[in-house]
C-alpha positions as a Markdown table, in Angstrom:
| # | Residue | x | y | z |
|---|---|---|---|---|
| 1 | Unk | -29.0 | 4.8 | -66.9 |
| 2 | Unk | -27.2 | 1.9 | -68.5 |
| 3 | Unk | -29.2 | -0.9 | -70.1 |
| 4 | Unk | -27.6 | -4.1 | -71.4 |
| 5 | Unk | -29.8 | -6.9 | -72.9 |
| 6 | Unk | -29.1 | -10.5 | -71.8 |
| 7 | Unk | -28.9 | -13.4 | -74.2 |
| 8 | Unk | -28.9 | -16.5 | -72.1 |
| 9 | Unk | -30.9 | -19.5 | -73.4 |
| 10 | Unk | -33.4 | -19.1 | -70.5 |
| 11 | Unk | -34.1 | -15.5 | -71.1 |
| 12 | Unk | -36.5 | -13.8 | -73.4 |
| 13 | Unk | -34.6 | -11.4 | -75.8 |
| 14 | Unk | -36.8 | -8.6 | -74.6 |
| 15 | Unk | -35.7 | -9.1 | -71.0 |
| 16 | Unk | -32.9 | -7.0 | -69.6 |
| 17 | Unk | -30.9 | -6.0 | -66.6 |
| 18 | Unk | -31.1 | -2.3 | -65.8 |
| 19 | Unk | -28.6 | -1.0 | -63.3 |
| 20 | Unk | -28.6 | 2.8 | -62.9 |
| 21 | Unk | -26.8 | 5.5 | -61.0 |
| 22 | Unk | -28.5 | 6.9 | -58.0 |
| 23 | Unk | -31.8 | 8.2 | -59.2 |
| 24 | Unk | -31.6 | 11.9 | -59.7 |
| 25 | Unk | -35.3 | 12.2 | -60.5 |
| 26 | Unk | -36.2 | 11.3 | -56.9 |
| 27 | Unk | -35.1 | 13.8 | -54.4 |
| 28 | Unk | -35.9 | 11.4 | -51.5 |
| 29 | Unk | -34.2 | 8.3 | -52.8 |
| 30 | Unk | -31.3 | 8.2 | -50.3 |
| 31 | Unk | -33.4 | 9.6 | -47.5 |
| 32 | Unk | -36.0 | 6.9 | -48.0 |
| 33 | Unk | -33.3 | 4.3 | -47.8 |
| 34 | Unk | -31.9 | 5.7 | -44.5 |
| 35 | Unk | -35.5 | 5.9 | -43.1 |
| 36 | Unk | -36.1 | 2.2 | -44.0 |
| 37 | Unk | -32.8 | 1.3 | -42.3 |
| 38 | Unk | -33.8 | 3.4 | -39.3 |
| 39 | Unk | -37.2 | 1.6 | -39.0 |
| 40 | Unk | -35.8 | -1.9 | -39.5 |
| 41 | Unk | -35.4 | -2.6 | -35.7 |
| 42 | Unk | -37.5 | -2.0 | -32.6 |
| 43 | Unk | -36.4 | -0.3 | -29.4 |
| 44 | Unk | -34.7 | -3.5 | -28.2 |
| 45 | Unk | -32.5 | -3.6 | -31.3 |
| 46 | Unk | -34.2 | -6.7 | -32.7 |
| 47 | Unk | -35.3 | -6.8 | -36.4 |
| 48 | Unk | -39.0 | -6.1 | -36.8 |
| 49 | Unk | -41.1 | -8.8 | -38.5 |
| 50 | Unk | -41.3 | -7.3 | -42.0 |
| 51 | Unk | -37.7 | -6.0 | -42.1 |
| 52 | Unk | -35.9 | -9.1 | -43.4 |
| 53 | Unk | -38.2 | -9.4 | -46.4 |
| 54 | Unk | -37.8 | -5.7 | -47.2 |
| 55 | Unk | -34.1 | -6.1 | -47.4 |
| 56 | Unk | -34.0 | -9.4 | -49.3 |
| 57 | Unk | -32.9 | -11.4 | -46.3 |
| 58 | Unk | -33.6 | -15.1 | -46.5 |
| 59 | Unk | -35.2 | -17.0 | -43.6 |
| 60 | Unk | -32.0 | -18.9 | -42.8 |
| 61 | Unk | -30.5 | -17.7 | -39.5 |
| 62 | Unk | -27.0 | -17.7 | -40.9 |
| 63 | Unk | -27.6 | -14.9 | -43.4 |
| 64 | Unk | -24.7 | -12.5 | -43.4 |
| 65 | Unk | -27.0 | -9.5 | -44.1 |
| 66 | Unk | -29.0 | -10.0 | -40.9 |
| 67 | Unk | -26.5 | -8.7 | -38.4 |
| 68 | Unk | -25.4 | -5.9 | -40.9 |
| 69 | Unk | -29.0 | -4.7 | -41.1 |
| 70 | Unk | -29.3 | -4.7 | -37.3 |
| 71 | Unk | -26.0 | -2.8 | -36.8 |
| 72 | Unk | -26.9 | -0.1 | -39.4 |
| 73 | Unk | -30.4 | 0.3 | -38.0 |
| 74 | Unk | -29.3 | 0.7 | -34.4 |
| 75 | Unk | -26.5 | 3.1 | -35.4 |
| 76 | Unk | -28.8 | 5.3 | -37.4 |
| 77 | Unk | -31.4 | 5.3 | -34.6 |
| 78 | Unk | -28.7 | 6.3 | -32.1 |
| 79 | Unk | -27.5 | 9.2 | -34.2 |
| 80 | Unk | -30.9 | 10.3 | -35.4 |
| 81 | Unk | -30.2 | 9.2 | -39.0 |
| 82 | Unk | -26.8 | 10.9 | -39.1 |
| 83 | Unk | -23.4 | 9.2 | -39.3 |
| 84 | Unk | -24.2 | 7.5 | -42.7 |
| 85 | Unk | -21.9 | 8.1 | -45.6 |
| 86 | Unk | -22.9 | 7.4 | -49.2 |
| 87 | Unk | -20.9 | 6.8 | -52.3 |
| 88 | Unk | -22.5 | 6.4 | -55.8 |
| 89 | Unk | -20.6 | 3.9 | -58.0 |
| 90 | Unk | -19.6 | 5.9 | -61.1 |
| 91 | Unk | -20.4 | 3.3 | -63.7 |
| 92 | Unk | -22.1 | -0.1 | -64.0 |
| 93 | Unk | -21.6 | -2.6 | -66.7 |
| 94 | Unk | -23.3 | -5.9 | -67.3 |
| 95 | Unk | -22.1 | -8.9 | -69.3 |
| 96 | Unk | -22.9 | -12.5 | -69.8 |
| 97 | Unk | -21.1 | -15.3 | -68.0 |
| 98 | Unk | -19.8 | -18.3 | -69.9 |
| 99 | Unk | -21.9 | -20.8 | -68.0 |
| 100 | Unk | -25.0 | -19.0 | -69.4 |
| 101 | Unk | -26.8 | -19.3 | -66.0 |
| 102 | Unk | -25.4 | -16.1 | -64.4 |
| 103 | Unk | -24.4 | -12.5 | -65.3 |
| 104 | Unk | -21.4 | -10.5 | -64.3 |
| 105 | Unk | -22.0 | -7.0 | -62.9 |
| 106 | Unk | -18.9 | -4.6 | -62.8 |
| 107 | Unk | -18.9 | -1.6 | -60.5 |
| 108 | Unk | -16.4 | 1.2 | -61.1 |
| 109 | Unk | -15.9 | 2.7 | -57.6 |
| 110 | Unk | -14.9 | 6.3 | -57.1 |
| 111 | Unk | -11.6 | 7.2 | -55.4 |
| 112 | Unk | -12.4 | 7.8 | -51.7 |
| 113 | Unk | -10.9 | 7.4 | -48.3 |
| 114 | Unk | -14.2 | 5.8 | -47.3 |
| 115 | Unk | -13.3 | 2.7 | -49.2 |
| 116 | Unk | -10.8 | 1.9 | -46.5 |
| 117 | Unk | -13.7 | 1.2 | -44.3 |
| 118 | Unk | -15.9 | -1.9 | -44.6 |
| 119 | Unk | -18.7 | -0.9 | -47.1 |
| 120 | Unk | -22.2 | -2.2 | -47.6 |
| 121 | Unk | -23.4 | -2.4 | -51.2 |
| 122 | Unk | -27.1 | -1.6 | -51.5 |
| 123 | Unk | -29.1 | -2.6 | -54.6 |
| 124 | Unk | -32.4 | -0.7 | -54.6 |
| 125 | Unk | -35.3 | -1.9 | -56.6 |
| 126 | Unk | -37.4 | 0.5 | -58.5 |
| 127 | Unk | -40.1 | -2.1 | -58.8 |
| 128 | Unk | -39.5 | -5.6 | -57.4 |
| 129 | Unk | -40.9 | -8.7 | -59.0 |
| 130 | Unk | -44.4 | -9.8 | -58.0 |
| 131 | Unk | -44.5 | -13.5 | -59.0 |
| 132 | Unk | -43.5 | -15.3 | -55.8 |
| 133 | Unk | -40.1 | -15.5 | -54.0 |
| 134 | Unk | -36.9 | -15.8 | -56.0 |
| 135 | Unk | -33.5 | -16.8 | -54.6 |
| 136 | Unk | -30.4 | -15.2 | -55.9 |
| 137 | Unk | -26.7 | -15.8 | -55.2 |
| 138 | Unk | -24.0 | -13.1 | -55.4 |
| 139 | Unk | -20.4 | -14.2 | -55.7 |
| 140 | Unk | -17.2 | -12.0 | -55.7 |
| 141 | Unk | -13.8 | -11.7 | -54.3 |
| 142 | Unk | -14.8 | -8.2 | -53.3 |
| 143 | Unk | -17.5 | -9.4 | -51.0 |
| 144 | Unk | -17.1 | -10.6 | -47.5 |
| 145 | Unk | -18.1 | -13.5 | -47.3 |
| 146 | Unk | -17.4 | -14.2 | -51.0 |
| 147 | Unk | -20.8 | -15.7 | -51.6 |
| 148 | Unk | -24.0 | -14.1 | -50.3 |
| 149 | Unk | -27.7 | -14.9 | -50.9 |
| 150 | Unk | -30.8 | -12.8 | -51.2 |
| 151 | Unk | -34.5 | -13.8 | -51.3 |
| 152 | Unk | -36.5 | -11.4 | -53.5 |
| 153 | Unk | -40.3 | -11.1 | -53.3 |
| 154 | Unk | -42.9 | -8.4 | -53.9 |
| 155 | Unk | -42.0 | -7.0 | -50.5 |
| 156 | Unk | -38.3 | -6.5 | -51.3 |
| 157 | Unk | -37.2 | -2.9 | -51.6 |
| 158 | Unk | -33.4 | -3.4 | -51.1 |
| 159 | Unk | -30.6 | -6.0 | -51.1 |
| 160 | Unk | -27.7 | -5.6 | -48.7 |
| 161 | Unk | -24.2 | -7.1 | -49.6 |
| 162 | Unk | -21.2 | -6.7 | -47.3 |
| 163 | Unk | -18.0 | -5.8 | -49.1 |
| 164 | Unk | -14.3 | -5.9 | -48.3 |
| 165 | Unk | -12.5 | -2.7 | -47.3 |
| 166 | Unk | -10.0 | -1.3 | -49.8 |
| 167 | Unk | -6.2 | -1.5 | -49.0 |
| 168 | Unk | -5.4 | 1.7 | -50.7 |
| 169 | Unk | -7.1 | 4.9 | -51.8 |
| 170 | Unk | -7.2 | 4.0 | -55.5 |
| 171 | Unk | -10.0 | 3.5 | -58.0 |
| 172 | Unk | -11.1 | -0.2 | -58.1 |
| 173 | Unk | -13.7 | -2.4 | -59.7 |
| 174 | Unk | -16.0 | -4.9 | -58.1 |
| 175 | Unk | -16.9 | -7.9 | -60.4 |
| 176 | Unk | -20.0 | -9.6 | -58.9 |
| 177 | Unk | -21.5 | -12.8 | -60.4 |
| 178 | Unk | -25.3 | -12.9 | -60.1 |
| 179 | Unk | -27.0 | -16.3 | -60.4 |
| 180 | Unk | -30.6 | -17.5 | -59.7 |
| 181 | Unk | -30.8 | -20.5 | -57.4 |
| 182 | Unk | -33.4 | -22.0 | -59.6 |
| 183 | Unk | -31.8 | -23.1 | -62.9 |
| 184 | Unk | -35.0 | -22.3 | -64.8 |
| 185 | Unk | -35.2 | -18.7 | -63.6 |
| 186 | Unk | -32.6 | -16.0 | -64.1 |
| 187 | Unk | -34.2 | -13.4 | -61.8 |
| 188 | Unk | -32.1 | -10.4 | -62.8 |
| 189 | Unk | -33.0 | -11.0 | -66.5 |
| 190 | Unk | -36.6 | -10.2 | -65.9 |
| 191 | Unk | -39.7 | -11.6 | -64.4 |
| 192 | Unk | -42.0 | -11.7 | -67.4 |
| 193 | Unk | -41.7 | -11.3 | -71.1 |
| 194 | Unk | -41.1 | -7.7 | -72.0 |
| 195 | Unk | -40.3 | -6.6 | -68.5 |
| 196 | Unk | -37.1 | -5.7 | -66.7 |
| 197 | Unk | -35.9 | -5.3 | -63.1 |
| 198 | Unk | -34.4 | -1.9 | -62.4 |
| 199 | Unk | -31.7 | -1.7 | -59.7 |
| 200 | Unk | -29.9 | 1.3 | -58.3 |
| 201 | Unk | -26.5 | 0.7 | -56.5 |
| 202 | Unk | -25.2 | 2.7 | -53.5 |
| 203 | Unk | -22.3 | 2.2 | -51.1 |
| 204 | Unk | -23.1 | 2.8 | -47.5 |
| 205 | Unk | -20.5 | 3.4 | -44.7 |
| 206 | Unk | -21.3 | 3.8 | -41.0 |
| 207 | Unk | -19.0 | 6.6 | -40.0 |
| 208 | Unk | -18.6 | 9.4 | -37.5 |
| 209 | Unk | -16.5 | 11.8 | -39.7 |
| 210 | Unk | -17.3 | 12.9 | -43.2 |
| 211 | Unk | -15.3 | 13.7 | -46.3 |
| 212 | Unk | -16.0 | 15.8 | -49.3 |
| 213 | Unk | -17.6 | 12.9 | -51.1 |
| 214 | Unk | -20.3 | 12.3 | -48.5 |
| 215 | Unk | -23.9 | 13.1 | -49.3 |
| 216 | Unk | -24.8 | 16.0 | -47.0 |
| 217 | Unk | -28.0 | 15.5 | -45.1 |
| 218 | Unk | -30.0 | 18.7 | -45.3 |
| 219 | Unk | -32.6 | 19.3 | -42.6 |
| 220 | Unk | -34.9 | 21.0 | -45.0 |
| 221 | Unk | -34.7 | 18.1 | -47.5 |
| 222 | Unk | -35.1 | 15.5 | -44.8 |
| 223 | Unk | -38.2 | 17.3 | -43.6 |
| 224 | Unk | -39.7 | 17.2 | -47.1 |
| 225 | Unk | -38.9 | 13.5 | -47.5 |
| 226 | Unk | -40.4 | 12.7 | -44.1 |
| 227 | Unk | -43.4 | 14.8 | -45.1 |
| 228 | Unk | -43.9 | 12.5 | -48.2 |
| 229 | Unk | -43.6 | 9.4 | -46.0 |
| 230 | Unk | -46.2 | 10.8 | -43.6 |
| 231 | Unk | -48.6 | 11.5 | -46.5 |
| 232 | Unk | -48.1 | 8.0 | -47.9 |
| 233 | Unk | -48.8 | 6.5 | -44.5 |
| 234 | Unk | -51.6 | 8.8 | -43.4 |
| 235 | Unk | -53.8 | 9.3 | -46.5 |
| 236 | Unk | -56.5 | 6.8 | -47.5 |
| 237 | Unk | -55.2 | 4.1 | -49.8 |
| 238 | Unk | -56.6 | 3.8 | -53.3 |
| 239 | Unk | -57.8 | 0.4 | -54.4 |
| 240 | Unk | -57.1 | 1.0 | -58.1 |
| 241 | Unk | -54.7 | 3.1 | -60.1 |
| 242 | Unk | -56.6 | 6.3 | -61.1 |
| 243 | Unk | -56.0 | 8.2 | -64.4 |
| 244 | Unk | -52.8 | 10.3 | -64.6 |
| 245 | Unk | -53.2 | 14.1 | -64.3 |
| 246 | Unk | -50.4 | 16.5 | -65.3 |
| 247 | Unk | -50.4 | 19.6 | -63.0 |
| 248 | Unk | -49.2 | 21.9 | -65.8 |
| 249 | Unk | -52.3 | 21.0 | -67.9 |
| 250 | Unk | -54.5 | 22.9 | -65.4 |
| 251 | Unk | -55.2 | 26.6 | -65.4 |
| 252 | Unk | -53.6 | 28.4 | -62.5 |
| 253 | Unk | -53.2 | 31.8 | -60.9 |
| 254 | Unk | -49.7 | 33.4 | -61.0 |
| 255 | Unk | -47.3 | 31.7 | -58.5 |
| 256 | Unk | -46.6 | 33.4 | -55.2 |
| 257 | Unk | -43.2 | 33.1 | -53.5 |
| 258 | Unk | -43.1 | 31.5 | -50.1 |
| 259 | Unk | -40.2 | 33.3 | -48.4 |
| 260 | Unk | -39.3 | 36.2 | -46.1 |
| 261 | Unk | -41.0 | 38.6 | -48.5 |
| 262 | Unk | -44.4 | 36.8 | -48.4 |
| 263 | Unk | -47.2 | 39.1 | -47.2 |
| 264 | Unk | -48.8 | 38.5 | -43.8 |
| 265 | Unk | -52.3 | 38.7 | -45.3 |
| 266 | Unk | -51.5 | 36.0 | -47.9 |
| 267 | Unk | -50.0 | 33.7 | -45.3 |
| 268 | Unk | -53.0 | 34.2 | -43.1 |
| 269 | Unk | -55.3 | 33.3 | -46.0 |
| 270 | Unk | -53.3 | 30.1 | -46.8 |
| 271 | Unk | -53.2 | 29.0 | -43.1 |
| 272 | Unk | -57.0 | 29.3 | -42.8 |
| 273 | Unk | -57.7 | 27.7 | -46.2 |
| 274 | Unk | -59.3 | 24.2 | -46.2 |
| 275 | Unk | -58.2 | 23.5 | -49.7 |
| 276 | Unk | -56.1 | 20.3 | -50.3 |
| 277 | Unk | -52.4 | 20.8 | -50.9 |
| 278 | Unk | -50.0 | 19.1 | -53.3 |
| 279 | Unk | -46.2 | 19.3 | -52.7 |
| 280 | Unk | -44.3 | 19.2 | -55.9 |
| 281 | Unk | -40.8 | 19.5 | -57.4 |
| 282 | Unk | -41.0 | 21.1 | -60.9 |
| 283 | Unk | -37.3 | 20.2 | -61.4 |
| 284 | Unk | -34.6 | 18.3 | -59.6 |
| 285 | Unk | -30.8 | 18.1 | -59.6 |
| 286 | Unk | -28.2 | 16.8 | -57.1 |
| 287 | Unk | -27.6 | 20.3 | -55.8 |
| 288 | Unk | -31.2 | 21.3 | -55.3 |
| 289 | Unk | -32.8 | 22.5 | -53.1 |
| 290 | Unk | -29.7 | 24.4 | -51.9 |
| 291 | Unk | -31.5 | 26.9 | -49.6 |
| 292 | Unk | -33.9 | 26.0 | -46.8 |
| 293 | Unk | -37.2 | 27.8 | -47.0 |
| 294 | Unk | -37.9 | 30.6 | -44.5 |
| 295 | Unk | -41.0 | 32.6 | -43.5 |
| 296 | Unk | -41.4 | 35.7 | -41.3 |
| 297 | Unk | -44.7 | 35.4 | -39.3 |
| 298 | Unk | -45.9 | 38.0 | -36.8 |
| 299 | Unk | -46.4 | 36.7 | -33.2 |
| 300 | Unk | -50.1 | 36.8 | -33.7 |
| 301 | Unk | -50.0 | 34.6 | -36.8 |
| 302 | Unk | -47.4 | 32.3 | -35.2 |
| 303 | Unk | -49.9 | 31.8 | -32.4 |
| 304 | Unk | -52.7 | 31.0 | -34.9 |
| 305 | Unk | -50.4 | 28.6 | -36.8 |
| 306 | Unk | -49.6 | 26.8 | -33.5 |
| 307 | Unk | -53.3 | 26.5 | -32.6 |
| 308 | Unk | -54.2 | 25.1 | -36.0 |
| 309 | Unk | -51.3 | 22.6 | -35.9 |
| 310 | Unk | -52.5 | 21.5 | -32.4 |
| 311 | Unk | -56.1 | 21.1 | -33.6 |
| 312 | Unk | -55.2 | 19.1 | -36.7 |
| 313 | Unk | -52.8 | 16.9 | -34.7 |
| 314 | Unk | -55.6 | 16.0 | -32.3 |
| 315 | Unk | -57.7 | 15.0 | -35.3 |
| 316 | Unk | -54.9 | 12.8 | -36.8 |
| 317 | Unk | -54.2 | 11.1 | -33.4 |
| 318 | Unk | -57.9 | 10.4 | -33.0 |
| 319 | Unk | -58.0 | 8.8 | -36.5 |
| 320 | Unk | -55.0 | 6.7 | -35.5 |
| 321 | Unk | -56.7 | 5.7 | -32.3 |
| 322 | Unk | -59.8 | 4.6 | -34.3 |
| 323 | Unk | -57.5 | 2.5 | -36.6 |
| 324 | Unk | -58.4 | 4.5 | -39.7 |
| 325 | Unk | -54.8 | 5.8 | -40.0 |
| 326 | Unk | -51.9 | 3.4 | -39.5 |
| 327 | Unk | -49.8 | 3.7 | -36.3 |
| 328 | Unk | -46.6 | 4.3 | -38.3 |
| 329 | Unk | -48.1 | 7.7 | -39.3 |
| 330 | Unk | -47.8 | 8.7 | -35.6 |
| 331 | Unk | -44.0 | 8.0 | -35.6 |
| 332 | Unk | -43.5 | 10.1 | -38.7 |
| 333 | Unk | -45.6 | 12.9 | -37.3 |
| 334 | Unk | -43.3 | 13.0 | -34.2 |
| 335 | Unk | -40.2 | 13.2 | -36.4 |
| 336 | Unk | -41.7 | 16.0 | -38.4 |
| 337 | Unk | -42.4 | 17.9 | -35.2 |
| 338 | Unk | -38.7 | 17.4 | -34.2 |
| 339 | Unk | -37.4 | 18.4 | -37.6 |
| 340 | Unk | -39.5 | 21.6 | -37.7 |
| 341 | Unk | -38.3 | 22.5 | -34.2 |
| 342 | Unk | -41.5 | 24.6 | -33.8 |
| 343 | Unk | -43.2 | 25.3 | -30.5 |
| 344 | Unk | -46.7 | 26.7 | -30.3 |
| 345 | Unk | -45.8 | 29.5 | -27.8 |
| 346 | Unk | -42.3 | 30.2 | -29.3 |
| 347 | Unk | -42.6 | 33.7 | -30.7 |
| 348 | Unk | -38.9 | 33.7 | -31.5 |
| 349 | Unk | -39.1 | 30.6 | -33.8 |
| 350 | Unk | -36.6 | 31.0 | -36.7 |
| 351 | Unk | -37.6 | 31.4 | -40.3 |
| 352 | Unk | -36.8 | 27.8 | -41.3 |
| 353 | Unk | -38.7 | 26.5 | -38.3 |
| 354 | Unk | -41.8 | 28.6 | -39.3 |
| 355 | Unk | -41.5 | 27.4 | -42.8 |
| 356 | Unk | -41.5 | 23.7 | -41.8 |
| 357 | Unk | -44.4 | 24.2 | -39.4 |
| 358 | Unk | -46.3 | 25.9 | -42.2 |
| 359 | Unk | -45.7 | 22.9 | -44.5 |
| 360 | Unk | -46.7 | 20.5 | -41.8 |
| 361 | Unk | -50.0 | 22.3 | -41.2 |
| 362 | Unk | -50.9 | 22.1 | -44.9 |
| 363 | Unk | -50.1 | 18.4 | -44.9 |
| 364 | Unk | -52.2 | 17.7 | -41.8 |
| 365 | Unk | -55.1 | 19.7 | -43.2 |
| 366 | Unk | -54.9 | 17.7 | -46.4 |
| 367 | Unk | -55.0 | 14.4 | -44.5 |
| 368 | Unk | -57.8 | 15.4 | -42.1 |
| 369 | Unk | -59.8 | 16.8 | -45.0 |
| 370 | Unk | -59.6 | 13.5 | -46.9 |
| 371 | Unk | -61.0 | 11.5 | -43.9 |
| 372 | Unk | -63.7 | 14.1 | -43.2 |
| 373 | Unk | -64.8 | 13.8 | -46.8 |
| 374 | Unk | -64.8 | 10.0 | -46.5 |
| 375 | Unk | -67.0 | 10.2 | -43.4 |
| 376 | Unk | -69.4 | 12.6 | -45.2 |
| 377 | Unk | -69.8 | 10.3 | -48.1 |
| 378 | Unk | -70.4 | 7.2 | -45.9 |
| 379 | Unk | -73.0 | 9.1 | -43.8 |
| 380 | Unk | -74.9 | 10.1 | -47.0 |
| 381 | Unk | -74.9 | 6.5 | -48.3 |
| 382 | Unk | -76.1 | 5.2 | -44.9 |
| 383 | Unk | -78.9 | 7.7 | -44.4 |
| 384 | Unk | -82.1 | 5.7 | -44.1 |
| 385 | Unk | -84.1 | 8.6 | -45.5 |
| 386 | Unk | -82.3 | 8.4 | -48.8 |
| 387 | Unk | -84.4 | 6.7 | -51.5 |
| 388 | Unk | -82.1 | 5.9 | -54.4 |
| 389 | Unk | -79.1 | 7.8 | -55.7 |
| 390 | Unk | -80.1 | 11.4 | -55.2 |
| 391 | Unk | -77.8 | 14.3 | -56.2 |
| 392 | Unk | -74.7 | 14.5 | -53.9 |
| 393 | Unk | -70.9 | 14.5 | -53.7 |
| 394 | Unk | -69.0 | 11.4 | -54.9 |
| 395 | Unk | -65.3 | 10.6 | -55.0 |
| 396 | Unk | -63.3 | 11.3 | -58.1 |
| 397 | Unk | -59.6 | 10.4 | -57.7 |
| 398 | Unk | -56.8 | 11.2 | -60.0 |
| 399 | Unk | -53.1 | 10.2 | -59.9 |
| 400 | Unk | -50.5 | 12.9 | -60.1 |
| 401 | Unk | -47.3 | 13.1 | -62.2 |
| 402 | Unk | -44.1 | 11.6 | -60.8 |
| 403 | Unk | -42.4 | 14.9 | -59.7 |
| 404 | Unk | -45.1 | 15.3 | -57.1 |
| 405 | Unk | -43.6 | 14.8 | -53.6 |
| 406 | Unk | -47.0 | 14.0 | -52.1 |
| 407 | Unk | -49.8 | 13.2 | -52.0 |
| 408 | Unk | -49.4 | 10.9 | -55.1 |
| 409 | Unk | -53.2 | 11.2 | -55.8 |
| 410 | Unk | -55.9 | 13.7 | -55.2 |
| 411 | Unk | -59.7 | 13.3 | -54.7 |
| 412 | Unk | -61.3 | 16.1 | -56.6 |
| 413 | Unk | -64.9 | 14.9 | -56.0 |
| 414 | Unk | -67.8 | 14.9 | -58.5 |
| 415 | Unk | -71.5 | 15.3 | -58.3 |
| 416 | Unk | -73.7 | 12.3 | -59.0 |
| 417 | Unk | -77.3 | 11.2 | -58.6 |
| 418 | Unk | -80.8 | 12.0 | -59.8 |
| 419 | Unk | -82.6 | 15.4 | -59.7 |
| 420 | Unk | -86.1 | 14.1 | -59.0 |
| 421 | Unk | -88.6 | 16.0 | -56.9 |
| 422 | Unk | -87.9 | 17.2 | -54.2 |
| 423 | Unk | -84.9 | 18.9 | -55.8 |
| 424 | Unk | -81.6 | 19.1 | -53.9 |
| 425 | Unk | -80.3 | 22.6 | -53.9 |
| 426 | Unk | -82.5 | 23.4 | -56.9 |
| 427 | Unk | -83.3 | 26.9 | -58.0 |
| 428 | Unk | -86.4 | 28.2 | -59.8 |
| 429 | Unk | -84.9 | 27.4 | -63.2 |
| 430 | Unk | -84.4 | 23.8 | -62.2 |
| 431 | Unk | -88.0 | 23.6 | -60.9 |
| 432 | Unk | -89.1 | 25.0 | -64.3 |
| 433 | Unk | -87.1 | 22.4 | -66.2 |
| 434 | Unk | -88.5 | 19.6 | -64.0 |
| 435 | Unk | -92.1 | 20.8 | -64.7 |
| 436 | Unk | -91.5 | 20.7 | -68.4 |
| 437 | Unk | -89.9 | 17.3 | -68.5 |
| 438 | Unk | -92.6 | 15.8 | -66.3 |
| 439 | Unk | -95.2 | 17.2 | -68.7 |
| 440 | Unk | -93.6 | 15.2 | -71.4 |
| 441 | Unk | -91.8 | 18.0 | -73.2 |
| 442 | Unk | -89.0 | 16.0 | -74.9 |
| 443 | Unk | -87.4 | 19.1 | -76.3 |
| 444 | Unk | -86.2 | 20.3 | -72.9 |
| 445 | Unk | -83.5 | 18.7 | -70.8 |
| 446 | Unk | -84.1 | 17.8 | -67.2 |
| 447 | Unk | -82.1 | 19.4 | -64.4 |
| 448 | Unk | -78.6 | 17.9 | -63.9 |
| 449 | Unk | -76.6 | 17.2 | -60.7 |
| 450 | Unk | -73.6 | 19.6 | -61.0 |
| 451 | Unk | -71.1 | 21.2 | -58.7 |
| 452 | Unk | -72.3 | 24.6 | -57.2 |
| 453 | Unk | -69.1 | 25.5 | -55.3 |
| 454 | Unk | -65.5 | 24.6 | -55.5 |
| 455 | Unk | -62.3 | 24.6 | -53.5 |
| 456 | Unk | -59.0 | 25.4 | -55.3 |
| 457 | Unk | -56.2 | 22.9 | -55.4 |
| 458 | Unk | -53.1 | 24.4 | -53.8 |
| 459 | Unk | -49.6 | 23.4 | -55.1 |
| 460 | Unk | -46.5 | 24.2 | -53.2 |
| 461 | Unk | -43.7 | 23.8 | -55.7 |
| 462 | Unk | -39.9 | 23.9 | -55.4 |
| 463 | Unk | -37.6 | 24.8 | -58.3 |
| 464 | Unk | -34.1 | 26.3 | -58.7 |
| 465 | Unk | -35.3 | 29.7 | -57.5 |
| 466 | Unk | -37.1 | 28.7 | -54.3 |
| 467 | Unk | -40.5 | 27.6 | -53.2 |
| 468 | Unk | -43.8 | 28.9 | -54.5 |
| 469 | Unk | -47.5 | 28.5 | -54.0 |
| 470 | Unk | -49.8 | 28.1 | -57.0 |
| 471 | Unk | -53.5 | 28.0 | -56.8 |
| 472 | Unk | -55.5 | 25.9 | -59.3 |
| 473 | Unk | -59.0 | 27.5 | -59.0 |
| 474 | Unk | -62.3 | 25.7 | -59.2 |
| 475 | Unk | -60.7 | 22.2 | -58.9 |
| 476 | Unk | -62.4 | 20.4 | -56.0 |
| 477 | Unk | -66.2 | 20.1 | -56.0 |
| 478 | Unk | -67.5 | 20.8 | -52.4 |
| 479 | Unk | -71.3 | 21.4 | -53.0 |
| 480 | Unk | -73.8 | 19.8 | -55.4 |
| 481 | Unk | -77.2 | 20.9 | -56.6 |
| 482 | Unk | -79.6 | 20.5 | -59.5 |
| 483 | Unk | -79.4 | 23.0 | -62.3 |
């Protein structure tokens, strides 16, 4: 990551431009971009309502990026997200312009035959500005047309700029001047004091044939990235940012490998488990994961896996029909089914297909469990027989560290409420404590509302050696009582 402070009169000295190489800490960075391009148009090839804002396209009909976005989207849909080549500019430099109202960004492009084709420069936001819409102009002899505009808002994820094709297979530089349309705002020098806007550049090419420099699309990685997008779309949204939880701070049982050697009894236990599942990368590099996961299930267990997948899919589709889960989750579920290539009655399903179907089941179970818990909590609050906050389950959500693929948060539940007579799930000792406190014995504590039973939190983790399941025991409260 390269960080260069700006020093124009309109900028705060703490503000900065931050343009980094393709984010190696996010395994789904490029796949998310291709998915966003795929979803930009409808079946008729027309841009969907929210697509222009997502790609920084201004409302003017003559925007050069509008037809480029349409062509990329339709091409990716036609080829099922294949046929896209990616180059990562090797270095990025930022310097001030003499007019003090713009900055110059210099891209060192790698040597590649792909540069003979017409490239599209993508600038991806790590976190877009949130204070209104900001207009920006990009000017360069390397762009076609030489001057292009973008309108950046809180909905903007990417900016598309069309470049000129290279005349020779040589290394070259693109010098692009970036200037805010408003003279009082230099958007790429930050939105607020002490903040910076982080951009990641990529070069895209719509191509049929690849070269050694292309980013290879791995079915297994695409499945995992689609799984994350499904979880983001399907799980209940949090209204506030919960406290951060580091997974490695929790006690855990020894990790168990998920591969061809995994025992049948263990797989059966996991398939039948109702515990929520977290999908996590403990490490990440550009060459990882290099091997797709595989499982070897017996025909009987394959049949059970298929039945449970079918049952959980029905629940998800009912939630979508009721409007509790957004419709876009249905589209992602369909793609996950295609990527897994798993059929319920297919006893000859290959190891990678079984592995993807297993992951999909755990994701569906996690989503349906979250909504079933929501229903249970709402029903308890709406019960007319309830007089005041009696002991029962409540929500306790934590946010998970950034290497988690999904879900990004987990509801671990907690027990809340009073333990007045009649006691909820109280034992004889709780009755004794209640008797003493009601008699005015101030030296004894009254019974407390506490968890009586727990589910584990299951973590499926990928590292350089493969995929593993780790169980964090006694994590999710599932029953309360007075003790």
